[in-house]
Structure formats: structure tokens, C-alpha cells
Backbone bond lengths (Angstrom), bond angles and torsions (degrees), N, CA, C in turn:
res aa  C-N    CA-C-N  psi(-1)  N-CA   C-N-CA  omega(-1)  CA-C   N-CA-C  phi
1 X - - - 1.466 - - 1.524 109.79 -
2 X 1.318 116.96 137.47 1.453 121.10 -174.05 1.527 111.80 -75.07
3 X 1.354 114.21 146.93 1.460 121.24 -179.30 1.529 109.26 -95.02
4 X 1.314 115.63 117.43 1.464 121.87 -177.46 1.520 109.21 -119.61
5 X 1.317 115.30 131.04 1.466 121.06 172.63 1.520 108.94 -94.25
6 X 1.331 116.68 127.74 1.468 121.92 170.83 1.521 107.21 -107.37
7 X 1.326 115.79 111.93 1.463 121.18 -177.93 1.526 108.94 -110.13
8 X 1.328 115.14 126.53 1.464 120.93 -177.70 1.535 110.75 -97.41
9 X 1.331 115.00 139.29 1.465 119.82 173.63 1.526 112.61 -121.93
10 X 1.346 117.00 -5.09 1.458 119.58 179.58 1.518 111.47 112.65
11 X 1.329 116.41 -155.63 1.459 121.78 179.71 1.516 112.53 98.37
12 X 1.325 115.80 -178.72 1.466 121.55 -179.30 1.520 111.56 -57.63
13 X 1.312 117.08 -32.71 1.461 120.93 179.90 1.529 111.82 -60.73
14 X 1.339 116.80 -20.88 1.460 121.84 179.76 1.532 112.12 -110.39
15 X 1.325 116.80 20.27 1.464 120.92 -176.37 1.524 111.48 -119.33
16 X 1.318 114.67 169.42 1.459 120.86 174.00 1.524 108.36 -139.16
17 X 1.320 114.36 155.98 1.463 119.65 178.44 1.516 110.52 -87.04
18 X 1.326 115.17 129.25 1.457 122.14 174.09 1.528 107.83 -122.82
19 X 1.311 116.33 173.71 1.465 120.33 -178.65 1.519 111.70 -59.22
20 X 1.342 115.77 -34.25 1.459 119.16 -177.55 1.532 112.51 -85.01
21 X 1.326 117.88 -4.00 1.460 120.57 179.52 1.520 111.47 133.80
22 X 1.330 116.46 -176.58 1.461 122.31 179.80 1.521 108.75 -85.90
23 X 1.352 116.30 126.59 1.466 121.01 -173.80 1.525 110.40 -137.00
24 X 1.360 117.10 156.88 1.471 120.08 174.62 1.527 110.88 -64.28
25 X 1.325 115.74 151.50 1.460 121.26 178.16 1.519 110.39 -99.95
26 X 1.345 116.12 153.23 1.466 120.15 178.52 1.521 110.91 -70.53
27 X 1.325 117.12 -39.61 1.460 122.44 177.35 1.521 107.71 -110.84
28 X 1.324 116.90 128.21 1.462 120.16 -174.80 1.522 110.64 -60.30
29 X 1.334 117.58 126.29 1.466 120.45 -176.12 1.525 114.32 -69.89
30 X 1.331 118.06 -8.86 1.461 120.03 -178.51 1.524 113.43 -91.19
31 X 1.330 117.80 0.19 1.471 118.83 -178.64 1.526 111.78 -58.76
32 X 1.330 117.15 -39.88 1.462 118.98 179.38 1.525 111.04 -66.55
33 X 1.326 116.87 -33.57 1.465 119.94 176.75 1.521 110.60 -68.02
34 X 1.324 116.57 -40.08 1.464 120.05 179.95 1.522 111.10 -62.29
35 X 1.315 116.30 -37.74 1.471 119.29 177.99 1.522 111.63 -61.22
36 X 1.331 116.79 -31.14 1.466 120.16 -179.18 1.516 113.00 -78.38
37 X 1.342 117.41 -4.70 1.458 121.35 -178.35 1.523 113.17 -86.19
38 X 1.325 117.39 1.35 1.459 121.22 -174.81 1.522 113.07 -57.58
39 X 1.312 117.16 -27.95 1.462 120.00 -179.99 1.532 112.42 -82.13
40 X 1.331 116.72 -9.96 1.464 121.14 -177.64 1.520 111.76 -101.31
41 X 1.341 116.58 -41.42 1.459 120.75 -175.15 1.520 109.73 -161.29
42 X 1.320 114.82 164.30 1.457 121.69 170.83 1.524 107.29 -88.70
43 X 1.333 115.61 104.80 1.459 121.25 -169.14 1.521 110.94 -104.74
44 X 1.328 116.04 131.94 1.459 122.34 169.06 1.523 108.06 -115.88
45 X 1.324 115.92 152.55 1.463 121.14 -172.82 1.523 109.99 -119.25
46 X 1.319 115.37 140.49 1.463 122.00 175.42 1.523 107.67 -129.47
47 X 1.336 116.80 111.17 1.472 121.15 177.02 1.526 108.23 -84.94
48 X 1.316 116.08 77.38 1.461 122.24 -172.84 1.528 111.46 -71.10
49 X 1.338 116.67 -47.75 1.460 122.07 -179.66 1.522 108.71 -142.51
50 X 1.326 116.27 163.47 1.461 120.68 170.61 1.524 107.82 -141.04
51 X 1.347 114.12 72.39 1.456 120.91 -173.36 1.523 111.43 -118.72
52 X 1.328 118.35 144.40 1.467 119.21 163.61 1.530 107.53 -61.80
53 X 1.311 118.17 140.75 1.468 118.00 -171.67 1.533 114.42 -66.40
54 X 1.351 121.57 -22.31 1.466 117.53 171.43 1.532 113.58 -63.28
55 X 1.332 117.46 -14.70 1.459 121.07 176.84 1.519 112.41 -86.26
56 X 1.329 117.56 -6.21 1.463 120.70 178.92 1.526 110.05 -68.27
57 X 1.329 116.87 145.48 1.458 122.25 179.10 1.524 109.19 -130.82
58 X 1.339 117.63 159.49 1.466 119.12 175.55 1.535 112.69 -57.52
59 X 1.332 117.32 -35.60 1.465 119.61 178.64 1.524 111.01 -63.70
60 X 1.333 117.43 -40.35 1.465 120.47 176.71 1.524 110.95 -66.64
61 X 1.322 117.55 -33.18 1.458 120.35 176.54 1.531 111.00 -63.16
62 X 1.324 116.58 -40.10 1.466 120.43 176.52 1.525 110.09 -64.24
63 X 1.329 116.77 -42.44 1.470 120.34 177.07 1.529 110.80 -61.35
64 X 1.312 116.22 -39.38 1.461 120.94 178.77 1.522 110.80 -63.51
65 X 1.324 116.59 -44.54 1.468 119.88 178.55 1.521 110.85 -60.18
66 X 1.325 116.62 -41.24 1.468 120.30 179.28 1.519 111.00 -66.15
67 X 1.321 116.87 -40.30 1.467 120.09 178.14 1.534 110.51 -61.73
68 X 1.310 117.29 -42.89 1.461 120.97 -179.94 1.530 111.29 -66.64
69 X 1.324 116.55 -38.58 1.474 119.54 176.26 1.522 110.53 -61.37
70 X 1.331 115.44 -46.32 1.468 119.76 -179.05 1.524 111.06 -61.26
71 X 1.322 117.22 -45.85 1.460 120.47 -178.38 1.531 111.42 -65.91
72 X 1.319 116.39 -36.21 1.467 119.62 178.91 1.520 110.95 -64.56
73 X 1.326 116.68 -45.54 1.462 120.63 -179.17 1.521 111.81 -68.85
74 X 1.322 117.38 -39.04 1.464 121.67 -175.84 1.520 113.10 -76.36
75 X 1.332 116.31 -39.37 1.455 120.21 -168.92 1.526 114.61 -103.79
76 X 1.329 117.37 -3.55 1.449 119.12 -179.89 1.521 112.75 60.22
77 X 1.319 116.59 49.04 1.463 121.22 -174.34 1.526 111.84 -72.65
78 X 1.316 114.89 152.85 1.461 121.96 173.23 1.522 112.01 -100.64
79 X 1.315 116.67 -16.76 1.458 120.51 -179.95 1.513 110.96 -171.51
80 X 1.336 115.63 162.63 1.468 122.21 -177.23 1.520 108.97 -133.29
81 X 1.330 115.88 138.21 1.465 122.16 170.12 1.526 107.78 -124.00
82 X 1.319 116.23 128.86 1.465 122.33 176.80 1.521 108.04 -113.44
83 X 1.339 117.30 125.64 1.462 120.15 173.02 1.522 108.53 -93.97
84 X 1.336 116.26 140.20 1.463 120.15 -167.81 1.521 109.37 -154.93
85 X 1.314 116.72 150.55 1.455 120.78 172.31 1.516 110.96 -66.06
86 X 1.329 116.53 146.99 1.462 119.45 -171.36 1.529 114.44 -78.96
87 X 1.337 118.84 -21.53 1.461 119.71 -176.16 1.525 112.49 -60.16
88 X 1.319 117.56 -38.52 1.468 120.49 -179.34 1.523 112.26 -121.10
89 X 1.321 116.04 15.29 1.466 120.29 -177.61 1.524 111.76 -56.55
90 X 1.329 117.32 -43.60 1.467 119.12 -177.34 1.523 111.87 -63.48
91 X 1.341 117.21 -31.72 1.457 119.98 -179.80 1.525 111.24 -71.78
92 X 1.324 116.43 -45.03 1.461 119.21 177.79 1.520 110.78 -63.57
93 X 1.322 117.26 -41.63 1.467 120.61 178.49 1.522 110.29 -59.17
94 X 1.321 117.34 -45.15 1.465 120.48 -177.96 1.521 111.39 -69.52
95 X 1.333 116.65 -38.73 1.463 119.05 178.00 1.526 110.99 -62.02
96 X 1.329 117.19 -45.13 1.459 120.08 177.49 1.520 110.91 -60.43
97 X 1.322 116.76 -36.55 1.456 121.45 179.26 1.524 110.83 -66.49
98 X 1.335 117.16 -36.57 1.464 121.58 179.51 1.524 112.60 -72.26
99 X 1.315 116.57 -35.14 1.462 120.13 -169.78 1.523 114.14 -82.59
100 X 1.317 117.55 -29.52 1.471 120.20 -173.29 1.526 110.00 -133.48
101 X 1.316 116.54 136.06 1.458 121.97 175.38 1.527 108.50 -85.33
102 X 1.333 114.76 76.04 1.458 120.39 -174.52 1.523 111.29 -67.19
103 X 1.339 116.86 135.88 1.452 121.57 171.18 1.523 111.10 -105.82
104 X 1.333 116.66 -36.53 1.462 118.83 175.75 1.527 108.87 -75.34
105 X 1.333 118.78 156.87 1.464 119.85 178.12 1.529 111.77 -64.24
106 X 1.318 116.28 130.03 1.465 123.42 173.12 1.526 106.86 -122.24
107 X 1.305 116.73 118.06 1.463 122.84 -172.50 1.521 109.30 -123.11
108 X 1.325 116.63 133.27 1.464 121.43 175.37 1.527 108.47 -114.29
109 X 1.313 115.33 135.99 1.454 120.34 179.22 1.523 109.79 -141.73
110 X 1.306 115.88 170.02 1.463 121.02 -179.90 1.512 109.91 -162.55
111 X 1.310 116.17 -155.99 1.472 120.82 -179.08 1.518 109.60 -150.85
112 X 1.317 115.28 147.73 1.452 121.24 174.60 1.523 112.04 -95.99
113 X 1.326 116.61 -14.45 1.458 121.46 178.41 1.523 109.47 -123.00
114 X 1.309 116.60 138.55 1.464 120.29 -178.34 1.521 110.87 -69.52
115 X 1.328 116.27 168.32 1.463 121.68 -165.86 1.519 114.44 -63.78
116 X 1.332 118.34 -27.75 1.464 119.27 -178.16 1.532 113.23 -106.75
117 X 1.325 116.96 11.76 1.462 120.16 173.75 1.524 110.11 -78.33
118 X 1.315 116.21 149.88 1.453 121.21 175.22 1.530 108.91 -63.30
119 X 1.339 116.82 127.29 1.459 120.67 -178.77 1.514 113.31 78.43
120 X 1.328 117.31 27.15 1.471 120.80 179.17 1.532 110.39 -53.44
121 X 1.326 116.67 130.37 1.464 120.81 -176.03 1.522 113.73 -96.99
122 X 1.337 117.79 -6.31 1.459 120.60 -177.02 1.524 114.68 -59.70
123 X 1.341 119.14 -51.48 1.468 119.34 -178.93 1.523 113.16 -57.79
124 X 1.314 117.02 -44.74 1.467 119.45 179.92 1.528 111.17 -64.27
125 X 1.333 116.71 -42.74 1.469 119.32 179.51 1.527 111.31 -63.15
126 X 1.330 117.52 -38.58 1.458 120.15 178.68 1.525 110.93 -64.52
127 X 1.319 116.89 -47.13 1.467 120.10 179.76 1.531 110.31 -59.85
128 X 1.317 116.82 -43.90 1.464 121.04 179.64 1.525 111.04 -63.78
129 X 1.332 116.68 -41.10 1.462 120.66 179.73 1.525 111.31 -63.65
130 X 1.332 117.09 -41.90 1.466 119.93 178.24 1.523 110.71 -64.58
131 X 1.307 117.14 -39.53 1.466 120.08 177.20 1.528 110.60 -60.13
132 X 1.332 117.42 -42.99 1.466 120.60 179.21 1.532 110.00 -66.43
133 X 1.327 117.12 -38.10 1.471 120.58 -179.69 1.520 112.39 -65.06
134 X 1.324 117.71 -22.44 1.468 120.99 177.63 1.528 112.53 -90.49
135 X 1.321 116.94 -3.63 1.468 121.62 -173.83 1.526 110.55 -84.59
136 X 1.318 116.71 125.18 1.466 120.89 179.73 1.524 111.72 -61.09
137 X 1.314 116.96 -33.39 1.460 120.05 -178.12 1.527 112.24 -69.98
138 X 1.331 116.99 -15.19 1.467 120.58 178.13 1.529 112.21 -81.94
139 X 1.315 117.15 -8.17 1.463 120.58 179.75 1.527 110.60 -69.30
140 X 1.345 115.36 144.89 1.457 120.59 173.78 1.514 115.16 73.85
141 X 1.306 118.27 10.44 1.459 120.95 -179.51 1.525 112.45 -102.20
142 X 1.323 117.37 7.64 1.449 119.46 -177.69 1.510 111.30 76.97
143 X 1.316 115.87 -164.68 1.462 120.92 -178.60 1.526 109.73 -75.97
144 X 1.328 115.54 131.70 1.461 122.22 -179.09 1.524 110.20 -113.52
145 X 1.308 116.10 145.06 1.465 122.09 173.28 1.529 107.20 -108.36
146 X 1.333 115.95 122.96 1.463 121.13 -179.09 1.519 108.33 -119.02
147 X 1.322 115.30 115.64 1.462 122.76 179.06 1.516 108.28 -148.40
148 X 1.316 116.44 140.58 1.457 121.42 172.35 1.537 111.82 55.13
149 X 1.332 116.44 39.09 1.467 123.52 176.20 1.523 113.68 68.14
150 X 1.335 117.35 18.71 1.462 120.94 175.58 1.520 110.53 -121.11
151 X 1.336 115.62 150.46 1.463 123.15 -179.35 1.527 107.55 -115.15
152 X 1.321 116.43 122.02 1.461 121.19 -178.10 1.528 110.76 -123.14
153 X 1.327 116.36 154.38 1.459 120.47 173.61 1.521 109.59 -81.49
154 X 1.327 115.81 147.34 1.464 120.80 -179.32 1.524 111.60 -61.17
155 X 1.318 117.02 -33.82 1.463 120.43 -175.97 1.521 112.43 -69.07
156 X 1.317 117.42 -38.68 1.458 120.38 -170.51 1.521 115.13 -99.89
157 X 1.324 118.03 -17.71 1.464 120.01 -173.99 1.526 111.54 -76.34
158 X 1.334 115.77 149.28 1.462 120.22 175.22 1.518 109.70 -152.59
159 X 1.318 115.52 155.44 1.460 120.98 177.36 1.518 108.51 -81.63
160 X 1.342 116.82 122.22 1.457 120.93 -171.67 1.524 114.46 -111.00
161 X 1.325 117.74 -10.02 1.463 120.59 -176.87 1.520 108.66 -141.27
162 X 1.322 116.78 141.96 1.458 121.00 -175.50 1.522 112.92 -68.07
163 X 1.350 118.32 -28.23 1.464 119.02 -172.61 1.526 115.21 -140.21
164 X 1.313 119.31 -14.98 1.459 121.85 -176.97 1.524 111.12 -69.37
165 X 1.340 117.79 139.32 1.467 119.98 -177.99 1.524 112.00 -69.62
166 X 1.340 117.32 -15.10 1.470 120.97 175.90 1.526 110.63 -96.04
167 X 1.321 116.16 31.58 1.462 121.13 -173.69 1.520 114.08 -64.14
168 X 1.344 118.15 -34.07 1.465 119.24 -173.56 1.517 110.82 -84.33
169 X 1.338 114.03 120.03 1.456 122.38 -179.40 1.532 108.91 -135.40
170 X 1.320 115.15 160.61 1.464 121.14 174.25 1.525 107.91 -117.54
171 X 1.342 117.22 86.30 1.460 120.39 -177.22 1.531 110.91 -55.83
172 X 1.314 115.53 140.00 1.453 123.74 177.43 1.526 113.53 78.48
173 X 1.346 117.22 -27.80 1.460 119.62 -174.18 1.530 113.10 -113.55
174 X 1.324 117.24 -33.85 1.448 120.62 -177.42 1.518 112.03 79.64
175 X 1.331 117.49 171.99 1.466 121.33 -179.81 1.524 111.54 -70.04
176 X 1.327 115.13 154.50 1.471 120.05 174.43 1.516 111.07 -72.15
177 X 1.336 116.40 -29.94 1.453 119.43 -176.73 1.509 111.75 -169.85
178 X 1.326 114.93 -177.21 1.460 121.49 -179.94 1.528 109.42 -134.77
179 X 1.326 115.16 161.68 1.459 122.19 177.68 1.527 107.70 -121.50
180 X 1.331 115.45 128.53 1.458 120.44 175.58 1.527 108.69 -110.82
181 X 1.310 117.01 -176.60 1.459 119.96 -178.87 1.526 112.21 -59.15
182 X 1.333 116.94 -34.64 1.458 119.91 -173.67 1.527 114.57 -117.90
183 X 1.325 117.28 -16.11 1.458 119.30 -171.38 1.524 112.32 -135.38
184 X 1.340 113.76 164.84 1.462 122.86 172.86 1.519 106.81 -126.14
185 X 1.332 116.83 123.91 1.454 121.80 -176.85 1.526 109.60 -119.36
186 X 1.332 116.59 125.19 1.462 121.83 171.19 1.521 108.21 -100.92
187 X 1.337 116.38 122.29 1.461 121.55 -179.94 1.528 111.73 -86.41
188 X 1.311 116.78 -33.79 1.465 121.18 175.44 1.516 108.30 -152.59
189 X 1.330 117.39 -179.30 1.456 119.88 -172.48 1.519 110.58 -136.30
190 X 1.304 116.10 173.30 1.461 122.40 175.98 1.523 108.09 -79.39
191 X 1.329 117.34 122.80 1.462 120.45 -175.82 1.529 113.10 -89.24
192 X 1.323 116.68 -27.24 1.463 120.02 179.74 1.524 109.02 -131.17
193 X 1.328 115.49 132.68 1.457 120.51 175.71 1.518 109.14 -126.30
194 X 1.312 116.13 151.73 1.460 121.51 179.97 1.517 108.77 -143.95
195 X 1.316 116.61 150.74 1.463 119.71 175.59 1.518 109.05 -147.89
196 X 1.308 115.04 144.46 1.463 123.25 -178.83 1.529 107.34 -132.50
197 X 1.322 117.49 85.38 1.468 119.14 -175.00 1.525 112.13 -67.02
198 X 1.317 116.41 110.37 1.460 122.33 174.05 1.520 108.05 -128.04
199 X 1.312 116.74 149.29 1.460 120.84 -176.81 1.517 113.00 -101.09
200 X 1.335 117.22 -10.39 1.464 120.03 177.02 1.519 109.05 -157.89
201 X 1.321 115.71 159.30 1.458 122.10 179.05 1.518 109.25 -116.26
202 X 1.331 115.88 124.47 1.459 120.30 -178.32 1.525 112.85 -118.73
203 X 1.316 117.39 -4.67 1.464 121.33 -174.69 1.531 111.22 -99.69
204 X 1.306 115.35 139.90 1.460 121.63 177.87 1.522 109.58 -102.77
205 X 1.334 116.71 127.24 1.462 121.74 -179.12 1.525 108.59 -125.64
206 X 1.325 115.95 131.74 1.457 123.48 -179.64 1.532 109.36 -99.21
207 X 1.329 116.55 141.37 1.459 122.51 175.90 1.527 109.23 -116.09
208 X 1.338 116.58 124.34 1.465 121.60 179.71 1.521 110.10 -128.51
209 X 1.316 116.55 140.84 1.464 123.00 175.14 1.520 109.04 -103.52
210 X 1.333 117.36 132.14 1.463 119.60 179.16 1.525 109.92 -77.58
211 X 1.336 114.81 158.62 1.463 121.53 178.57 1.525 107.95 -151.84
212 X 1.314 116.22 161.61 1.460 120.06 -177.80 1.527 110.34 -62.72
213 X 1.326 114.96 136.27 1.453 120.29 179.63 1.518 114.07 78.90
214 X 1.312 117.92 8.04 1.464 121.22 -179.15 1.531 110.06 -63.70
215 X 1.336 116.23 135.69 1.459 119.98 174.11 1.526 109.22 -116.29
216 X 1.300 116.34 -175.50 1.448 120.04 -172.26 1.528 113.60 -77.76
217 X 1.334 118.10 -10.31 1.463 120.45 -173.58 1.523 112.61 -57.31
218 X 1.343 117.32 -43.25 1.457 119.93 -176.80 1.528 110.92 -67.29
219 X 1.334 116.87 -33.86 1.469 120.01 177.23 1.514 109.85 -69.15
220 X 1.333 116.55 -44.27 1.465 119.94 179.23 1.526 111.08 -60.27
221 X 1.335 116.64 -42.73 1.464 120.38 179.33 1.528 111.13 -64.70
222 X 1.319 115.73 -43.90 1.459 119.64 -178.34 1.519 111.52 -63.24
223 X 1.323 116.24 -40.02 1.464 119.41 -175.41 1.524 112.67 -81.44
224 X 1.335 118.30 -4.97 1.466 120.19 173.20 1.525 111.53 -66.60
225 X 1.320 116.18 -14.41 1.470 119.95 -179.38 1.522 112.36 -83.61
226 X 1.341 116.82 11.60 1.467 121.93 -179.95 1.523 111.49 59.99
227 X 1.309 115.83 43.81 1.465 120.22 177.26 1.525 109.95 -68.41
228 X 1.322 115.14 152.04 1.457 121.87 -179.45 1.518 112.52 -95.75
229 X 1.328 117.54 -10.68 1.449 120.74 -179.22 1.519 110.34 -165.14
230 X 1.328 114.89 163.58 1.459 121.44 -177.59 1.523 109.35 -137.60
231 X 1.320 116.29 134.01 1.465 122.06 171.97 1.521 107.85 -112.48
232 X 1.328 116.43 128.76 1.460 122.42 -179.69 1.522 109.24 -111.86
233 X 1.336 116.58 123.65 1.463 121.45 170.28 1.527 106.85 -88.31
234 X 1.328 115.41 105.81 1.461 121.89 -172.19 1.526 111.59 -93.68
235 X 1.333 115.23 168.25 1.454 120.49 171.91 1.531 109.96 -66.85
236 X 1.317 116.12 146.73 1.463 122.36 165.86 1.513 115.65 43.08
237 X 1.338 115.30 -121.09 1.454 121.27 -175.31 1.532 113.38 -82.47
238 X 1.339 116.86 4.76 1.458 119.04 176.73 1.509 113.48 120.49
239 X 1.329 116.09 48.98 1.458 121.46 -177.74 1.527 109.80 -121.30
240 X 1.337 116.18 148.74 1.464 120.68 -175.82 1.527 109.75 -132.58
241 X 1.344 118.42 159.57 1.459 120.87 175.22 1.530 110.16 -59.59
242 X 1.316 118.40 137.92 1.473 120.24 -176.31 1.516 113.90 -61.61
243 X 1.325 118.16 -25.81 1.463 120.65 -176.39 1.528 112.64 -65.60
244 X 1.347 118.38 -19.67 1.466 118.81 -178.92 1.529 112.63 -94.31
245 X 1.339 117.11 -6.98 1.463 119.77 -176.55 1.530 112.51 -61.06
246 X 1.352 119.98 -43.76 1.472 118.67 178.61 1.527 112.91 -57.47
247 X 1.327 117.65 -37.94 1.463 119.81 178.81 1.527 110.50 -66.52
248 X 1.330 117.20 -38.16 1.459 120.54 178.37 1.530 110.54 -65.70
249 X 1.327 116.86 -39.67 1.467 120.54 177.34 1.529 110.95 -59.78
250 X 1.315 115.97 -43.51 1.463 119.43 -178.74 1.529 111.58 -64.73
251 X 1.317 116.95 -39.79 1.463 120.10 178.79 1.525 111.18 -64.02
252 X 1.320 116.35 -40.81 1.462 119.51 179.91 1.524 110.56 -66.38
253 X 1.322 117.34 -38.03 1.465 120.51 176.12 1.531 111.12 -61.46
254 X 1.339 116.56 -29.50 1.468 121.12 178.01 1.523 111.85 -85.99
255 X 1.334 116.53 7.43 1.464 122.95 179.60 1.526 112.74 63.70
256 X 1.327 116.17 31.81 1.470 121.34 173.46 1.525 107.67 -94.97
257 X 1.310 117.95 115.29 1.471 119.95 -176.52 1.521 112.31 -67.11
258 X 1.323 115.24 139.29 1.461 122.69 176.46 1.521 107.55 -119.21
259 X 1.305 116.37 123.58 1.465 122.13 -179.92 1.518 108.72 -107.62
260 X 1.324 116.18 134.67 1.461 122.21 -175.27 1.529 110.36 -109.35
261 X 1.329 115.89 127.26 1.469 122.00 172.17 1.521 107.44 -129.26
262 X 1.326 115.83 168.02 1.460 119.81 176.65 1.519 109.87 -95.59
263 X 1.320 115.91 144.74 1.458 118.62 174.53 1.533 110.74 -83.27
264 X 1.343 116.89 -0.11 1.461 121.52 175.96 1.523 110.36 -74.19
265 X 1.303 114.83 156.40 1.456 122.21 -177.71 1.529 111.94 -68.07
266 X 1.338 116.50 -35.32 1.463 122.09 -178.62 1.522 109.46 -134.17
267 X 1.325 115.63 164.75 1.453 120.99 177.61 1.517 112.41 98.84
268 X 1.332 115.70 171.99 1.459 121.87 -178.81 1.523 109.59 -125.76
269 X 1.322 115.99 158.15 1.461 120.40 176.92 1.529 109.44 -75.97
270 X 1.341 114.84 144.45 1.457 121.16 -178.71 1.522 109.25 -141.54
271 X 1.339 115.64 166.67 1.464 119.79 -178.26 1.529 111.09 -104.38
272 X 1.323 116.53 46.80 1.467 120.94 -175.55 1.526 113.53 -78.59
273 X 1.329 117.29 -37.20 1.467 120.25 -171.68 1.527 110.60 -94.38
274 X 1.373 114.09 128.44 1.461 120.03 -173.67 1.525 113.22 -103.27
275 X 1.342 118.18 6.52 1.463 118.93 177.70 1.533 109.57 -76.15
276 X 1.334 116.88 171.67 1.461 121.21 -179.01 1.526 109.89 -62.02
277 X 1.314 116.10 125.42 1.456 121.33 -176.29 1.520 113.23 88.25
278 X 1.333 116.54 -3.57 1.459 120.19 178.86 1.517 112.24 -75.93
279 X 1.318 115.66 166.44 1.454 120.65 -177.64 1.511 114.02 -58.59
280 X 1.353 117.35 -33.88 1.472 119.73 179.53 1.520 111.29 -62.68
281 X 1.333 116.04 -44.69 1.462 119.46 178.66 1.524 110.86 -64.37
282 X 1.320 117.33 -41.47 1.457 120.14 -178.75 1.529 111.24 -64.92
283 X 1.330 116.62 -39.64 1.464 119.93 176.80 1.523 110.74 -61.24
284 X 1.335 116.53 -44.23 1.464 120.96 -179.33 1.520 111.68 -65.90
285 X 1.334 116.98 -29.45 1.468 120.70 177.69 1.532 112.08 -70.63
286 X 1.324 116.65 -23.65 1.460 120.34 -177.38 1.516 113.73 108.48
287 X 1.335 117.45 15.31 1.457 120.79 175.43 1.532 108.92 -68.96
288 X 1.326 116.60 141.84 1.468 122.94 -176.92 1.531 109.13 -88.11
289 X 1.327 116.12 125.94 1.460 121.70 179.76 1.532 110.21 -94.93
290 X 1.340 115.56 150.93 1.466 121.09 -179.16 1.528 109.92 -115.66
291 X 1.328 114.76 170.93 1.467 119.50 -176.87 1.531 113.04 -109.74
292 X 1.329 116.89 30.93 1.454 119.10 174.50 1.517 115.18 121.05
293 X 1.326 118.69 1.92 1.460 120.28 175.85 1.517 110.41 -64.98
294 X 1.336 116.05 148.31 1.465 117.85 171.08 1.525 109.27 -83.21
295 X 1.319 116.06 173.78 1.454 120.54 -172.66 1.512 114.10 -62.03
296 X 1.348 116.93 -44.70 1.459 119.24 -175.77 1.533 112.05 -66.77
297 X 1.313 116.84 -33.22 1.470 119.45 178.53 1.531 111.03 -77.49
298 X 1.336 116.68 -36.96 1.461 119.24 176.70 1.525 110.73 -62.08
299 X 1.327 116.97 -37.08 1.469 119.88 176.82 1.519 111.00 -60.76
300 X 1.329 116.98 -46.58 1.463 119.83 179.77 1.517 111.29 -63.51
301 X 1.324 116.51 -41.28 1.463 119.02 -178.78 1.524 111.05 -65.07
302 X 1.329 117.12 -38.71 1.461 119.29 177.78 1.525 110.74 -66.25
303 X 1.324 118.15 -39.27 1.457 120.74 176.35 1.523 111.09 -58.86
304 X 1.319 116.48 -41.86 1.463 121.04 -178.10 1.525 111.14 -72.38
305 X 1.333 117.34 -48.93 1.465 119.72 -174.69 1.525 112.49 -70.11
306 X 1.337 117.66 -27.11 1.465 119.20 175.87 1.517 112.42 -66.42
307 X 1.342 117.39 -18.50 1.459 119.90 173.18 1.528 111.32 -72.66
308 X 1.338 115.58 -16.46 1.467 121.15 -179.40 1.527 112.55 -98.31
309 X 1.335 116.29 -38.14 1.473 119.67 -174.85 1.517 110.02 -162.95
310 X 1.338 116.53 157.05 1.462 120.88 169.10 1.528 110.31 -118.43
311 X 1.339 116.17 13.31 1.453 121.25 178.41 1.532 109.67 -73.83
312 X 1.336 116.46 123.33 1.459 120.11 -173.84 1.521 112.37 -62.87
313 X 1.321 117.66 -42.29 1.465 120.16 -178.26 1.530 110.93 -64.19
314 X 1.321 115.99 -40.32 1.460 118.91 179.27 1.521 110.67 -68.50
315 X 1.335 116.58 -41.00 1.461 119.74 176.25 1.520 111.07 -60.94
316 X 1.345 116.22 -40.82 1.464 119.08 178.32 1.529 111.07 -60.44
317 X 1.324 116.73 -40.67 1.466 119.46 179.21 1.521 110.90 -65.31
318 X 1.333 117.18 -36.70 1.467 119.90 177.71 1.525 111.00 -62.84
319 X 1.337 116.02 -40.89 1.462 119.17 -174.15 1.526 113.41 -79.60
320 X 1.309 117.33 -5.66 1.462 120.13 174.04 1.520 111.65 -98.88
321 X 1.328 117.65 3.23 1.465 120.63 178.06 1.522 110.44 -80.37
């Protein structure tokens, strides 16, 4: 029987509804579910954190990756399941994917309904996640997100709805696979994987979304914090209001990398438009283009890769992987 580690970090899956609101529980409500997993795997539990996921930080994500590495080496694990709050689940999943070249299955799951709500989805998601973690076909695919009987890659998945249990989707790409009562089916796989092993994060990266009428003031204010990099969520294919272009030029002259993503749900940034503030001008300025990452993931990737290099050409190659 395969050895699976279930590591808890908190979130709605570890909460219950009370009169005053939804709150963390003193005793994890999934313990009874874990006991029922004995027929699926040999499960050990690690109560690593008990935080609402908005309290998660990139530094804690690095600590989590180190904890998982240590447990894998010490315990000879066959797979890992991490329970996590859904608000920042996609970020933690992607960070873990960036930091470690995982070969064993690493699965992250959570819940949209707290443990004592009618129709609570946490127990089912946990059981499904453990089943995927025991699946040989899940090996070598990097970090997987398993929710609502679907299997998604950490890179492409995102939370799309504030409360629906089918919130996690992979726009443009779709899920890697599905889970049924008796089987696990992978429809396609991750074609490119990357890892940047770092043990700490020292770089500060700001994420800004463009809007109509935006001027340079918000960029100037943001960069007063001595940030090491900037991610811009641009219009459409990668275009920005012309009033912010001078500020972007100044940052590039200071060798502060600027990464461009689209604020659209699907698609990638391109250098098609040659007007002022268009993607062509931004490319010529030295702005780094991405291949479909959303803003929050691009920020994490820039934080990680800046620990390796500040060379713009090398960073550009990283962001096209």
C-alpha cells in the first residue's frame, strides 16, 4: 500500500460555520475522513499550518516546499496531498511547482464550503486527492490541483468563481484529467516543466492592473517601496495607457524588470499594436512578455527567478517556458 502524506495548511476545508461567521476549528474536521482512507493508502498527517489562505505568504510557501522535501526524503513517500484555502491555492500550487522538480505526485486540494455546511465538499475533495496521489500516471506531472473531480496543472488553473464548488478551471487549456467513482483518467499531460530551486525569497515584486485613464502616479507610488520588479496586467494583447509609458521607461533604465501579462481570462500578450503604449513599443523598450501566466503567478515567478538572475534576456527566456 502506498505511503501518502496529507499536510494541512488551513482554509475553509478546516473551518466550520458559527453564528459569528466561518472560523478555523481547534481539531481538524477531516480527521474522520482520513481514518476512512485506510483502504486507499497508508496515510500520515502533518498539521503544518492552520491559516486562512489570505494569510499565506511567499515566504511560507518556501517553508512549505522545504517541509515537503524533508518529509519526502525522510519518510520515503509515494505521494503528497496538501489541503489549502482556495483564495490563494493556485499561487501556492504554482510556487511549489516552481521550487521543486517533483517526480512523485503532489496534489493540492481544498473546499468551497466549510465542514459543517450542508453539502460540504472538503471530504470528497480530500478522498479524490489521495486517490490521485496514489496514481502512477500522476507521477512526473508537477503539482496538481484536484477539486470537484477534476485534475488541473498548477500553472494553468485559476479560481474563477467566488463561491461555486466548480470554481477551479484552466481557461484555454482545460483540466488534465477527471476522477470517477472507480477510475482516474488523464486526457493530456504537462509538456514543459521548469524548476528554480531557491531556499529563500529576498526580492519584492509589485503587481498592478491597468485601467482607463491610468497615469504614472500609481506606478511612482508603488515603486517608492524599493521594489525589485513590476508585473503589469495589461489590456488585451498587451497594451497600456500611454501616460504610464514614461514611468516604465525610467524603471527599465534602472534595470528593474517589468513583466507583461494580459488582464484577459485567456490568451497571451503579443507585440501586434504599434501605437503609443502598444505591445510593439513595450517590446522595444525591453518589457518581458509571458506565455499566458496570470498576474499573480507571474509575480511569484519573477520573485523566484530574480533570485537566479537579473539579466533581462535570461528572464525573458524563463517567461516563455
